[in-house]
ROMIRO-695725 format. One line per 4 residues: number of its first residue (from 1); their letters; for each residue x, y, z of N, C-alpha, C. Coordinates in pm, whole numbers, plus 50000, padded with zeros to 5 digits. Example, Ala and Ser with C-alpha at 12.3 -4.5 7.8 and 13.67 -1.06 7.14 Angstrom:
# ROMIRO-695725
1 = AS = 51319 49431 50780 51230 49550 50780 51320 49670 50780 | 51285 49775 50708 51367 49894 50714 51290 50003 50787 .
***
This chain:
# ROMIRO-695725
1 = MLSV = 12773 55643 80053 12716 55591 80183 12777 55670 80294 | 12905 55703 80286 12947 55771 80379 12893 55913 80394 | 12830 55989 80259 12783 56108 80292 12670 56102 80382 | 12571 56009 80357 12451 55992 80409 12470 55955 80549 .
5 = NVGL = 12573 55889 80585 12599 55883 80730 12613 56010 80814 | 12719 56068 80750 12765 56212 80779 12641 56305 80801 | 12531 56309 80702 12445 56388 80697 12335 56332 80796 | 12336 56195 80855 12242 56178 80960 12319 56192 81077 .
9 = VIGI = 12446 56181 81090 12504 56204 81212 12499 56368 81252 | 12488 56455 81137 12521 56571 81162 12359 56621 81212 | 12266 56565 81128 12116 56604 81146 12075 56548 81316 | 12134 56441 81355 12105 56388 81497 12166 56502 81594 .
13 = IVVV = 12289 56541 81574 12351 56653 81638 12290 56780 81677 | 12236 56795 81529 12139 56895 81561 12039 56917 81637 | 11965 56803 81618 11834 56782 81700 11883 56769 81826 | 11996 56699 81876 12033 56687 82035 12054 56833 82090 .
17 = VLVL = 12115 56897 82003 12163 57053 82044 12032 57137 82072 | 11938 57114 81958 11821 57189 81969 11736 57142 82101 | 11737 57022 82119 11665 56949 82245 11729 57018 82386 | 11883 56996 82389 11943 57052 82483 11932 57180 82508 .
21 = VILT = 11928 57283 82403 11900 57405 82427 11740 57444 82483 | 11659 57381 82415 11526 57415 82473 11514 57351 82619 | 11576 57247 82645 11571 57196 82739 11618 57284 82887 | 11731 57345 82840 11821 57422 82935 11721 57552 82943 .
25 = VILW = 11661 57620 82837 11572 57726 82842 11468 57703 82946 | 11401 57597 82924 11272 57546 82998 11320 57546 83162 | 11436 57493 83179 11487 57458 83326 11508 57616 83373 | 11563 57662 83291 11603 57820 83325 11464 57881 83389 .
29 = IIST = 11390 57891 83312 11260 57943 83307 11206 57908 83455 | 11179 57772 83467 11131 57731 83583 11221 57761 83722 | 11348 57750 83703 11417 57794 83815 11400 57947 83851 | 11398 58023 83734 11390 58155 83762 11266 58183 83822 .
33 = RNKF = 11154 58144 83766 11015 58175 83849 11006 58130 84009 | 11059 58003 84014 11079 57944 84152 11151 58051 84259 | 11259 58111 84170 11339 58199 84269 11240 58327 84287 | 11173 58361 84209 11085 58479 84226 10988 58441 84350 .
37 = IKML = 10916 58310 84337 10830 58293 84423 10895 58277 84550 | 11010 58221 84589 11092 58223 84717 11107 58371 84759 | 11153 58425 84679 11185 58575 84712 11042 58662 84773 | 10932 58607 84688 10807 58692 84737 10784 58641 84857 .
41 = EDID = 10801 58500 84896 10758 58451 85033 10846 58507 85140 | 10977 58538 85107 11066 58615 85184 11002 58721 85249 | 10985 58805 85135 10927 58935 85144 10792 58935 85242 | 10692 58841 85211 10579 58822 85314 10624 58799 85452 .
45 = NSLS = 10693 58698 85447 10754 58653 85594 10806 58766 85687 | 10898 58839 85610 10965 58966 85672 10858 59075 85701 | 10763 59087 85641 10640 59175 85666 10581 59154 85783 | 10555 59009 85785 10485 58959 85891 10540 58977 86032 .
49 = RIDV = 10689 58975 86017 10768 58989 86139 10745 59114 86184 | 10747 59235 86090 10719 59354 86149 10606 59369 86189 | 10499 59304 86169 10379 59338 86237 10356 59252 86381 | 10442 59147 86376 10460 59096 86527 10547 59159 86612 .
53 = YLTK = 10631 59254 86553 10699 59325 86665 10631 59472 86694 | 10553 59497 86593 10471 59607 86619 10355 59599 86719 | 10324 59476 86720 10197 59424 86813 10268 59395 86936 | 10400 59345 86945 10478 59314 87065 10507 59454 87124 .
57 = RYDE = 10550 59531 87056 10567 59682 87105 10446 59723 87168 | 10337 59745 87114 10232 59805 87187 10164 59713 87296 | 10172 59597 87296 10109 59511 87402 10202 59491 87519 | 10306 59470 87493 10413 59440 87617 10457 59574 87668 .
61 = LTKL = 10480 59685 87603 10516 59807 87652 10416 59874 87717 | 10302 59861 87682 10165 59925 87738 10164 59870 87885 | 10168 59735 87888 10128 59669 88003 10245 59669 88091 | 10374 59674 88043 10498 59683 88138 10464 59856 88203 .
65 = VDVV = 10447 59932 88121 10435 60074 88175 10319 60105 88263 | 10225 60020 88248 10104 60027 88342 10168 59961 88486 | 10222 59860 88492 10304 59783 88604 10397 59877 88675 | 10473 59930 88605 10567 60031 88658 10501 60130 88729 .
69 = KGYA = 10410 60188 88651 10328 60323 88709 10264 60266 88836 | 10203 60145 88853 10144 60114 88964 10234 60085 89087 | 10323 60035 89052 10445 60000 89164 10498 60120 89202 | 10522 60206 89108 10592 60329 89156 10504 60400 89247 .
73 = KHEI = 10378 60403 89194 10279 60475 89295 10247 60413 89440 | 10267 60294 89422 10259 60232 89533 10351 60252 89626 | 10484 60258 89588 10618 60295 89649 10624 60435 89713 | 10550 60540 89632 10541 60649 89677 10443 60668 89778 .
77 = NTLK = 10343 60634 89784 10226 60600 89877 10299 60539 90024 | 10371 60451 89989 10405 60377 90102 10532 60477 90178 | 10592 60520 90096 10713 60639 90154 10631 60749 90214 | 10544 60794 90137 10465 60910 90207 10409 60881 90335 .
81 = EVVK = 10345 60776 90349 10299 60734 90485 10406 60697 90595 | 10522 60652 90566 10644 60621 90658 10684 60782 90708 | 10687 60859 90607 10733 60979 90623 10660 61047 90718 | 10522 61045 90686 10437 61130 90770 10404 61074 90910 .
85 = LRNP = 10458 60945 90918 10400 60883 91050 10555 60887 91109 | 10676 60924 91075 10816 60898 91099 10821 60986 91241 | 10760 61136 91261 10787 61193 91393 10676 61253 91433 | 10630 61169 91560 10480 61213 91624 10515 61360 91707 .
89 = GINS = 10625 61401 91689 10614 61518 91763 10703 61524 91897 | 10751 61625 91944 10842 61621 92062 10723 61627 92174 | 10615 61683 92169 10518 61711 92258 10422 61613 92293 | 10420 61527 92184 10290 61409 92180 10308 61339 92319 .
93 = SIKE = 10190 61294 92325 10152 61207 92439 10188 61066 92446 | 10222 60988 92546 10276 60863 92528 10176 60784 92415 | 10053 60800 92456 09948 60744 92384 09947 60771 92233 | 09994 60888 92184 10021 60936 92047 10143 60853 92009 .
97 = KMTF = 10244 60855 92105 10361 60791 92048 10306 60647 92011 | 10253 60571 92103 10204 60434 92101 10144 60422 91956 | 10050 60505 91950 09958 60482 91830 10067 60512 91672 | 10168 60585 91695 10256 60643 91586 10319 60519 91575 .
101 = EKAI = 10395 60450 91686 10454 60320 91692 10384 60207 91600 | 10246 60196 91631 10171 60096 91581 10167 60133 91410 | 10122 60229 91399 10091 60284 91265 10236 60257 91176 | 10356 60298 91233 10464 60259 91154 10509 60140 91151 .
105 = DDAF = 10473 60040 91254 10489 59880 91240 10398 59844 91127 | 10274 59874 91106 10189 59831 91012 10218 59857 90873 | 10288 59979 90881 10335 60052 90736 10456 59939 90697 | 10547 59912 90793 10661 59832 90743 10613 59681 90713 .
109 = KTLN = 10524 59637 90784 10472 59511 90783 10414 59495 90615 | 10345 59630 90599 10270 59635 90451 10381 59607 90327 | 10491 59694 90389 10598 59720 90297 10689 59590 90257 | 10726 59512 90382 10752 59383 90385 10709 59280 90318 .
113 = VVVE = 10551 59274 90338 10477 59170 90272 10481 59197 90116 | 10502 59310 90092 10510 59343 89936 10641 59291 89898 | 10749 59337 89961 10895 59288 89913 10924 59160 89950 | 10859 59057 90047 10863 58914 90051 10789 58863 89938 .
117 = SYPN = 10660 58902 89897 10598 58846 89801 10652 58857 89669 | 10701 58977 89632 10769 59016 89520 10919 59060 89525 | 10994 58990 89574 11131 59027 89627 11206 59105 89504 | 11160 59088 89377 11217 59134 89273 11157 59263 89201 .
121 = LKAD = 11032 59296 89256 10938 59383 89219 10959 59532 89289 | 11075 59598 89246 11085 59731 89307 11103 59819 89188 | 11052 59947 89232 11025 60043 89124 11155 60061 89032 | 11265 60073 89103 11391 60105 89020 11453 59975 88898 .
125 = ELFI = 11413 59863 88953 11432 59742 88889 11334 59745 88761 | 11184 59768 88800 11107 59784 88695 11123 59881 88606 | 11197 59994 88636 11239 60108 88539 11341 60059 88450 | 11434 59993 88506 11548 59944 88431 11505 59826 88325 .
129 = NLQK = 11407 59738 88402 11363 59639 88302 11279 59699 88182 | 11204 59798 88213 11128 59860 88114 11227 59941 88014 | 11326 59984 88041 11426 60052 87960 11474 59940 87871 | 11530 59831 87932 11578 59701 87849 11479 59657 87751 .
133 = EIAS = 11358 59632 87797 11242 59599 87711 11236 59672 87608 | 11212 59812 87609 11169 59907 87494 11324 59875 87415 | 11425 59887 87457 11549 59875 87366 11547 59752 87285 | 11519 59641 87365 11507 59500 87281 11407 59508 87178 .
137 = VEEN = 11278 59551 87197 11168 59563 87126 11197 59637 86981 | 11264 59752 87012 11297 59855 86913 11418 59787 86821 | 11494 59724 86873 11616 59657 86801 11563 59557 86700 | 11451 59463 86788 11405 59354 86681 11302 59407 86563 .
141 = LQAA = 11248 59528 86623 11171 59600 86505 11252 59664 86401 | 11352 59703 86446 11448 59778 86326 11524 59652 86262 | 11562 59557 86319 11610 59429 86255 11522 59386 86120 | 11371 59381 86178 11275 59330 86083 11245 59430 85974 .
145 = RSNY = 11251 59533 85998 11238 59643 85886 11344 59626 85801 | 11459 59604 85862 11573 59601 85758 11577 59470 85701 | 11556 59379 85758 11516 59235 85672 11432 59266 85554 | 11327 59316 85593 11220 59339 85492 11283 59407 85372 .
149 = NQNV = 11324 59522 85397 11381 59612 85287 11509 59561 85203 | 11577 59461 85259 11679 59366 85212 11633 59278 85122 | 11526 59198 85144 11447 59112 85078 11379 59160 84956 | 11316 59305 84975 11271 59366 84869 11368 59414 84778 .
153 = SRYN = 11473 59443 84827 11583 59509 84722 11642 59379 84648 | 11660 59276 84711 11695 59161 84609 11604 59110 84513 | 11469 59116 84566 11362 59073 84475 11368 59186 84345 | 11364 59316 84371 11342 59418 84282 11453 59421 84177 .
157 = KAIL = 11596 59382 84244 11711 59360 84140 11697 59255 84065 | 11651 59145 84116 11621 59030 84036 11534 59025 83930 | 11425 59116 83944 11342 59111 83837 11370 59204 83726 | 11465 59288 83771 11514 59417 83674 11619 59366 83589 .
161 = VFPN = 11716 59292 83629 11819 59249 83540 11790 59161 83422 | 11857 59140 83332 11853 59085 83208 11935 58929 83256 | 11881 58840 83211 11768 58777 83118 11651 58764 83229 | 11641 58797 83363 11524 58755 83434 11415 58843 83411 .
165 = SLIA = 11448 58975 83352 11356 59067 83319 11274 58985 83208 | 11299 58918 83150 11239 58859 83020 11083 58764 83100 | 11118 58711 83205 11023 58631 83272 10933 58726 83391 | 11016 58802 83431 10934 58903 83541 10855 59012 83464 .
169 = SNRY = 10882 59032 83337 10800 59168 83289 10643 59157 83272 | 10622 59023 83253 10472 58993 83277 10388 58952 83382 | 10482 58904 83487 10405 58830 83599 10427 58925 83753 | 10537 58987 83749 10624 59028 83874 10660 59183 83866 .
173 = SKKE = 10592 59232 83970 10621 59398 83977 10719 59431 84099 | 10775 59537 84066 10861 59589 84199 10767 59602 84309 | 10844 59570 84419 10779 59566 84578 10842 59709 84612 | 10751 59782 84700 10782 59894 84759 10846 59885 84911 .
177 = YYEA = 10964 59954 84924 11032 59931 85040 10949 59966 85175 | 10971 59924 85277 10883 59937 85395 10934 60104 85460 | 10821 60160 85459 10811 60294 85517 10716 60312 85621 | 10736 60313 85744 10606 60301 85839 10538 60425 85839 .
181 = PTSK = 10389 60389 85829 10296 60510 85839 10324 60591 85941 | 10293 60704 85948 10273 60791 86064 10233 60748 86195 | 10128 60672 86181 10071 60617 86332 10154 60505 86361 | 10217 60425 86307 10306 60319 86314 10449 60355 86382 .
185 = QEDV = 10481 60474 86329 10618 60530 86355 10605 60581 86483 | 10504 60620 86537 10488 60650 86686 10532 60567 86779 | 10614 60594 86880 10656 60514 86983 10530 60521 87081 | 10540 60409 87186 10463 60417 87291 10476 60512 87374 .
189 = KIEF = 10376 60609 87413 10400 60728 87497 10408 60686 87647 | 10529 60718 87709 10550 60645 87833 10555 60772 87912 | 10446 60797 87997 10440 60911 88085 10423 60865 88245 | 10482 60926 88328 10483 60899 88461 10445 61012 88550 .
***
């Protein structure tokens, strides 16, 4: 009777161990596949951020450059007018001098209206802001590219190492690292 009970106990232990091993393998497979899916989502998300920053670079910087160009042109034209009107000449008549004074007053009123309406809108400040925005966008773009490549590296390593490679071999393939195409590597041309 004892031998029957020992055999039954050993049989139950073997079945329990097999069930635990099978359950462990199934849970590992599910966990590993879920890990791959999360990694792929991280890769897609980081690639999307690169697109966002490339679009931001193009949209914001081209608009900001246009504003800076326009205001710099306005300041240059206003300054030229003021310089041109600065000296009516020694031999000018009183009427010419009065006309000059009125023209100078009008030019300064225009300049004052612009400065009062846009107290922070000065060409030198716009150039500084442009430089800061360029640096910020480029830093964000570089960080997004780096993040993408880190996600790709983590994913590629995960699918290549054993035992993960057993699951990855049929469904998952290596991702390429980000290398910007020539057209997207070009920076926004800033010309003044």
